[in-house]
C-alpha positions as CSV (number, residue, x, y, z in Angstrom):
1,M,12.9,16.4,6.8
2,T,9.2,16.4,7.7
3,T,6.9,13.3,7.6
4,A,3.2,13.0,7.4
5,I,1.5,9.7,8.4
6,V,-1.8,9.7,6.6
7,I,-4.5,7.1,7.5
8,L,-7.3,6.8,5.0
9,N,-10.4,5.8,6.9
10,W,-13.7,4.5,5.7
11,N,-16.1,3.2,8.3
12,G,-13.2,2.1,10.5
13,E,-14.3,3.5,13.9
14,R,-13.2,0.3,15.6
15,Y,-9.8,0.4,14.0
16,L,-9.3,4.0,15.0
17,Q,-10.1,3.2,18.6
18,Q,-7.9,0.2,18.6
19,F,-4.8,1.2,16.6
20,L,-4.6,5.0,16.6
21,P,-3.6,5.1,20.3
22,V,-0.7,2.6,19.6
23,L,0.4,4.7,16.7
24,I,0.4,7.9,18.8
25,E,2.3,6.2,21.6
26,N,5.0,4.8,19.3
27,T,5.4,7.9,17.1
28,T,7.0,10.7,19.1
29,Q,9.3,12.4,16.6
30,P,8.8,16.2,16.6
31,D,8.9,16.5,12.8
32,V,6.2,13.9,12.3
33,E,2.5,14.6,11.9
34,I,-0.4,12.1,12.1
35,I,-3.4,12.8,9.9
36,V,-6.6,10.9,9.4
37,A,-8.4,11.4,6.1
38,D,-12.0,10.3,6.2
39,N,-13.4,8.9,2.9
40,A,-17.0,9.9,3.6
41,S,-17.6,7.3,6.4
42,T,-21.2,6.6,7.4
43,D,-20.3,5.3,10.9
44,T,-19.2,7.3,13.9
45,S,-15.6,7.7,12.8
46,L,-15.6,11.5,12.8
47,A,-17.2,11.6,16.2
48,V,-14.6,9.2,17.5
49,L,-11.8,11.4,16.2
50,K,-13.4,14.6,17.6
51,D,-14.1,13.1,21.0
52,N,-11.1,10.8,21.6
53,F,-8.3,12.3,19.4
54,P,-8.9,16.1,19.2
55,S,-5.2,16.8,18.6
56,I,-5.2,14.7,15.4
57,R,-5.7,16.6,12.2
58,T,-8.6,15.3,10.2
59,I,-9.3,15.8,6.5
60,V,-12.9,15.2,5.6
61,L,-13.6,14.1,2.0
62,D,-17.0,14.7,0.4
63,K,-17.4,11.1,-0.9
64,N,-15.7,7.8,-1.0
65,Y,-13.0,8.1,-3.6
66,G,-11.6,4.6,-3.0
67,F,-8.1,4.0,-1.7
68,A,-6.4,5.6,-4.7
69,G,-8.5,8.6,-5.2
70,G,-9.0,9.1,-1.5
71,Y,-5.2,9.3,-0.9
72,N,-4.7,11.6,-3.8
73,K,-7.4,14.0,-2.6
74,A,-6.0,13.9,1.0
75,L,-2.3,14.1,0.2
76,A,-2.9,17.1,-2.1
77,Q,-3.7,18.9,1.2
78,V,-0.6,17.7,3.1
79,K,2.8,19.4,3.0
80,A,5.7,17.1,4.0
81,D,8.9,15.7,2.6
82,Y,7.8,12.1,3.2
83,Y,4.3,10.6,3.1
84,V,3.5,7.4,5.0
85,L,0.4,5.7,3.7
86,L,-0.8,3.7,6.7
87,N,-3.9,1.4,6.8
88,S,-6.2,2.0,9.8
89,D,-5.9,-1.7,10.8
90,V,-2.1,-1.6,11.3
91,E,-0.5,-2.0,14.7
92,V,2.9,-0.3,14.8
93,T,5.7,-1.2,17.2
94,P,8.1,0.9,19.2
95,G,10.7,2.6,17.0
96,W,9.0,1.5,13.8
97,L,9.4,4.7,11.9
98,N,13.1,5.6,12.5
99,P,14.7,2.9,10.4
100,L,12.5,3.8,7.4
101,I,13.3,7.5,7.6
102,E,17.0,7.0,8.3
103,Y,17.4,4.7,5.3
104,M,15.6,7.1,3.0
105,N,17.7,10.1,4.2
106,G,20.8,8.2,3.3
107,H,19.7,6.9,0.0
108,Q,18.4,9.6,-2.3
109,E,17.9,7.0,-5.2
110,V,15.2,5.2,-3.1
111,A,11.7,6.5,-3.9
112,A,9.8,4.4,-1.4
113,C,10.1,1.7,1.3
114,Q,8.1,-0.5,3.6
115,P,8.7,-2.2,6.9
116,K,8.3,-6.0,7.5
117,I,4.6,-6.8,7.7
118,R,3.5,-9.5,10.0
119,S,0.0,-10.9,10.6
120,Y,-1.9,-9.4,13.5
121,Y,-3.7,-12.6,14.2
122,Q,-0.9,-15.1,13.5
123,R,1.9,-12.9,14.8
124,T,4.8,-15.3,14.1
125,H,3.9,-15.3,10.4
126,F,4.1,-12.8,7.5
127,E,0.9,-11.0,6.4
128,H,-0.4,-11.4,2.9
129,A,-0.3,-7.8,1.9
130,G,3.4,-7.0,1.7
131,A,5.2,-9.5,4.0
132,A,8.9,-8.6,3.6
133,G,8.6,-6.9,0.2
134,G,6.6,-7.3,-3.0
135,Y,7.5,-8.6,-6.5
136,I,5.7,-9.7,-9.7
137,D,6.3,-12.5,-12.1
138,R,6.5,-12.2,-15.8
139,F,2.6,-12.5,-16.1
140,G,2.0,-9.7,-13.6
141,F,1.0,-11.9,-10.6
142,P,2.2,-10.4,-7.4
143,F,4.0,-12.3,-4.6
144,C,6.2,-11.4,-1.6
145,R,9.3,-12.4,0.3
146,G,7.4,-14.5,2.8
147,R,4.1,-15.0,0.8
148,I,3.5,-16.9,-2.4
149,L,-0.2,-16.9,-3.5
150,G,-2.2,-17.8,-0.4
151,V,0.7,-19.3,1.6
152,A,2.4,-17.0,4.2
153,E,5.6,-18.3,5.8
154,E,6.6,-18.2,9.4
155,D,9.0,-15.4,10.0
156,K,12.2,-17.0,11.3
157,G,14.4,-14.1,10.3
158,Q,15.1,-15.6,6.9
159,Y,14.2,-12.2,5.2
160,D,15.7,-9.8,7.7
161,S,18.1,-8.2,5.2
162,I,17.3,-4.9,3.5
163,A,16.3,-5.8,0.0
164,D,15.4,-4.1,-3.3
165,I,11.9,-5.1,-4.1
166,F,9.5,-4.4,-7.0
167,W,6.6,-2.9,-5.0
168,A,6.0,-1.8,-1.4
169,T,2.6,-2.4,0.2
170,G,0.1,0.3,0.5
171,A,-0.7,-1.0,4.0
172,C,2.4,0.8,5.2
173,L,4.3,2.8,2.5
174,L,6.8,5.5,3.0
175,I,7.4,7.6,-0.1
176,R,9.0,10.8,-1.1
177,S,6.2,13.3,-1.6
178,G,7.9,15.0,-4.6
179,L,8.3,11.7,-6.5
180,Y,4.8,10.6,-5.5
181,W,3.4,13.6,-7.5
182,Q,6.1,13.5,-10.2
183,A,5.0,9.9,-11.1
184,G,1.4,10.9,-11.1
185,G,0.3,9.5,-7.7
186,L,-2.0,6.6,-7.3
187,D,-4.3,5.9,-10.2
188,D,-7.8,7.1,-9.3
189,D,-9.3,4.8,-11.9
190,F,-8.1,1.8,-10.0
191,F,-10.3,2.8,-7.0
192,A,-8.7,0.1,-4.9
193,H,-6.2,-2.8,-5.1
194,M,-3.0,-3.0,-7.2
195,E,-2.7,0.8,-7.2
196,E,0.5,0.7,-5.1
197,I,2.1,-1.9,-7.4
198,D,1.3,0.3,-10.4
199,L,2.8,3.4,-8.7
200,C,6.0,1.5,-7.7
201,W,6.3,0.1,-11.3
202,R,6.2,3.7,-12.6
203,L,8.9,4.7,-10.1
204,K,11.0,1.7,-10.9
205,S,10.8,2.3,-14.7
206,R,12.1,5.8,-14.0
207,G,15.2,4.4,-12.4
208,Y,14.3,4.7,-8.7
209,R,14.7,1.9,-6.1
210,I,12.0,0.5,-3.8
211,V,13.2,-1.3,-0.7
212,C,12.0,-3.3,2.3
213,I,13.5,-2.4,5.7
214,P,12.9,-5.4,8.0
215,E,14.4,-3.7,11.0
216,S,11.0,-2.0,11.2
217,T,8.1,-4.3,11.9
218,V,4.3,-3.7,12.0
219,Y,1.3,-6.0,12.3
220,H,-1.5,-5.9,9.8
221,L,-5.0,-7.2,10.5
222,G,-5.9,-7.3,6.8
223,G,-9.2,-7.5,5.1
224,G,-10.6,-4.6,7.0
225,T,-12.5,-3.1,4.1
226,L,-13.0,-6.2,1.8
227,N,-12.5,-9.8,2.9
228,V,-10.2,-11.8,0.8
229,E,-13.1,-14.0,-0.4
230,N,-15.2,-11.0,-1.4
231,P,-16.2,-11.2,-5.1
232,Y,-15.8,-7.5,-5.6
233,K,-12.3,-7.7,-4.3
234,T,-11.6,-10.5,-6.8
235,Y,-13.0,-8.3,-9.5
236,L,-10.9,-5.3,-8.6
237,N,-7.7,-7.4,-8.3
238,F,-8.1,-9.0,-11.7
239,R,-9.3,-5.9,-13.5
240,N,-6.6,-3.6,-12.1
241,N,-3.9,-6.2,-12.7
242,L,-4.7,-6.2,-16.4
243,L,-4.9,-2.4,-16.5
244,M,-1.5,-2.2,-14.7
245,L,0.1,-4.5,-17.3
246,Y,-1.4,-2.5,-20.1
247,K,-0.1,0.8,-18.6
248,N,3.5,-0.4,-17.9
249,L,4.6,-3.3,-20.2
250,P,6.8,-2.3,-23.1
251,D,5.4,-2.8,-26.6
252,K,7.6,-5.9,-27.3
253,L,6.0,-7.8,-24.4
254,L,2.5,-6.5,-24.2
255,K,0.7,-8.7,-26.7
256,K,2.4,-11.9,-25.7
257,I,1.8,-11.4,-21.9
258,L,-1.8,-10.4,-22.4
259,F,-2.4,-13.6,-24.4
260,W,-1.1,-15.7,-21.6
261,R,-3.1,-13.7,-19.1
262,F,-6.2,-14.6,-21.0
263,V,-5.2,-18.3,-20.5
264,F,-4.4,-17.9,-16.8
265,D,-7.4,-15.8,-16.0
266,Y,-9.9,-18.2,-17.5
267,A,-8.1,-21.1,-15.8
268,A,-8.5,-19.2,-12.5
269,A,-12.2,-18.7,-13.2
270,I,-12.7,-22.5,-13.8
271,Q,-10.8,-23.3,-10.7
272,L,-12.9,-21.0,-8.6
273,F,-16.1,-22.4,-10.1
274,I,-15.2,-26.1,-9.4
275,T,-14.1,-25.2,-5.8
276,G,-17.5,-23.8,-5.0
277,K,-16.9,-20.1,-5.6
278,P,-19.1,-19.3,-8.6
279,R,-19.5,-15.6,-7.7
280,N,-15.7,-15.2,-7.6
281,A,-15.4,-17.1,-10.9
282,M,-17.9,-14.6,-12.5
283,S,-15.9,-11.7,-11.0
284,V,-12.9,-12.8,-13.0
285,I,-14.9,-12.9,-16.2
286,K,-16.5,-9.5,-15.4
287,A,-13.0,-8.1,-14.7
288,R,-11.8,-9.1,-18.1
289,R,-14.9,-7.5,-19.8
290,A,-14.3,-4.3,-17.8
291,Y,-10.7,-4.2,-18.8
292,K,-11.6,-4.4,-22.5
293,Q,-14.1,-1.5,-22.0
294,L,-11.6,0.6,-20.0
295,Q,-8.5,-0.1,-22.1
296,P,-9.0,2.7,-24.7
297,G,-9.2,5.3,-21.9
298,F,-5.8,4.2,-20.5
299,E,-4.0,4.7,-23.8
300,A,-2.7,8.2,-22.9
301,K,-1.5,6.9,-19.5
302,R,0.4,4.1,-21.2
303,K,2.1,6.4,-23.7
304,Q,3.1,8.7,-20.9
305,N,4.6,5.9,-18.8
306,I,6.5,4.4,-21.7
307,S,7.9,7.8,-22.7
308,C,9.1,8.5,-19.1
309,A,10.7,5.0,-18.7
310,T,14.4,4.7,-18.6
311,T,14.3,0.9,-18.1
312,D,11.9,-1.9,-19.0
313,C,12.4,-3.4,-15.4
314,K,12.9,-6.9,-16.9
315,S,15.7,-7.7,-14.5
316,D,13.5,-6.8,-11.6
317,I,10.6,-9.0,-12.7
318,L,10.7,-12.8,-12.0
319,Q,11.0,-14.4,-15.4
320,Q,8.9,-17.4,-14.6
321,S,5.3,-18.2,-13.5
322,I,4.6,-18.4,-9.8
323,V,1.3,-20.2,-10.6
324,L,3.1,-23.0,-12.6
325,D,5.9,-23.2,-10.1
326,Y,3.5,-23.3,-7.2
327,Y,1.1,-25.9,-8.5
328,L,3.3,-28.0,-10.8
329,K,6.7,-27.8,-8.9
330,G,5.5,-27.3,-5.4
331,K,7.6,-24.1,-4.8
332,K,5.6,-22.5,-2.0
333,T,8.3,-20.3,-0.4
334,F,10.1,-17.2,-1.7
335,T,13.5,-19.0,-1.4
336,A,12.3,-22.1,-3.2
337,L,10.9,-19.9,-6.0
338,T,13.8,-17.5,-6.4
339,G,16.8,-19.2,-4.8
340,K,17.3,-16.1,-2.6
């Protein structure tokens, strides 16, 4: 089985210089290729690759297609049994890849997996984007084993078991190439954020498993492209989350869930405004307006997803609200929230 590790780079020259040597050092399998796909960077990324990493294959894209479109364009030029989507600001560890590949080789029903993701800066703690595996609540809000809303837990080995999850992080995602394309790949129209959750939802609804393999650990710097406080990031997260719900929720749940999301989203906008983040508050409102404008264009995608689904995934979705449990009940850890 062949594996292609594909880093999508956009103006990440400093990350390539810092993290690519570590990846090369800790990835020595003969059937694994490392590829950097450049999303039309305007910095010296291409010169860095040419001068410092001449043996690394480079795919040069003609413009910035975003995370989703960039990966689709790049992966269409890659032949391998497995793809690894790896952020440029991830530090891998010795032996990081073997547990992922070995588990996938032995479990054909698993479409994708991720390692345990720790914070690069606070190395004893989980990192926001993925932690020990991702989930969503009944209203579509994502959370992780090890991270609820903005609170990341210290990693004390409490989530070191292999677990079925709802989504695997795009920061370090190993996926079967055939299933990637069979499910339609990442959604170009998302541009960035939530696209990996949407893809995993499609795979889950078709009966495949997504898992976290904590035996493998990587460290993620995070926020390398857009800082967590960036209003554009807020906009993309809220807009794409609504589009994801529209694409994947069954008819019997869609109207009810979208009503409650209206309530939650405007509550979030008010909270952002009164805490001194008016630009982020406006981003939530703009995201909802954009969703309304884009929704008709997603009708065909929704029909296709629903027609291909063999399960509504209800048993894999937390049937409660992480927002209410967090703020009203003080449940700020995965175990407190789920009892697992």
